[in-house]
C-alpha positions in Angstrom: 40.2 -3.0 -22.4 38.5 -3.3 -19.2 42.1 -3.5 -17.8 42.9 -0.2 -19.1 39.8 1.4 -17.8 40.5 0.1 -14.2 44.0 1.0 -14.3 42.9 4.8 -15.1 41.1 4.3 -11.5 44.1 3.7 -10.0 45.4 7.4 -10.7 43.1 9.0 -8.7 44.3 10.7 -5.5 42.8 10.7 -2.1 41.0 14.1 -1.4 42.0 15.9 1.8 39.3 16.5 4.0 38.9 19.8 6.1 39.0 18.4 9.9 35.8 19.5 11.1 33.8 18.7 7.8 31.7 15.7 9.6 31.2 18.1 12.6 29.8 20.8 10.4 27.4 18.2 8.4 26.2 17.0 11.9 25.3 20.5 12.8 23.8 21.5 9.7 21.3 18.4 9.9 20.6 19.3 13.4 19.6 22.7 12.7 17.1 21.7 10.1 13.8 22.7 10.5 11.3 19.7 11.2 8.1 20.9 9.5 5.7 19.2 12.0 2.0 19.9 12.4 1.3 22.1 15.7 -1.6 20.9 18.1 -3.9 23.3 17.1 -3.8 22.6 13.5 -3.9 19.0 13.8 -7.2 19.4 16.2 -8.7 21.6 13.3 -7.9 19.5 10.5 -9.2 16.2 12.6 -12.5 18.2 13.2 -12.5 19.2 9.4 -12.5 15.5 8.8 -14.8 14.6 11.3 -17.5 17.0 10.0 -17.1 15.8 6.3 -17.7 12.4 7.5 -20.9 12.9 9.5 -22.1 15.0 6.6 -21.8 12.4 4.6 -23.4 10.0 6.9 -26.4 11.8 7.2 -26.8 12.8 3.6 -26.6 8.7 2.7 -29.3 8.1 5.4 -31.7 10.7 4.1 -31.2 9.3 0.6 -31.9 5.7 1.8 -35.0 7.0 3.8 -36.7 9.0 0.9 -36.0 6.9 -2.0 -38.3 4.0 -3.1 -36.6 1.1 -3.4 -36.4 0.4 -7.2 -34.7 -2.9 -8.7 -32.5 -3.0 -12.0 -35.1 -4.1 -14.4 -37.2 -1.5 -13.5 -34.7 1.2 -13.5 -33.4 0.3 -16.8 -36.9 0.0 -18.3 -36.6 -3.5 -19.0 -39.1 -6.1 -19.7 -39.2 -8.9 -17.3 -39.8 -11.6 -20.1 -37.5 -13.7 -22.0 -38.8 -13.3 -25.3 -36.5 -12.1 -28.1 -39.0 -11.0 -30.9 -42.2 -9.0 -30.2 
């Protein structure tokens, strides 16, 4: 049964290719516009990211300076004793 299927493939004829097909494909590939970031856009994006990071650092520093340090036990209102029954 598999030999019958493979035998069908031998009936396929070779396709004639136009003589300048490769040249046309090569030209089309070269003509494709590569979408690159311009220098101005990349500077603006980099400056924006730097500003976001700077604001985050300033916010984190101000939060850590103004907040009192609390531990987990007092934050969750847990009793520090290990007594199970009152």
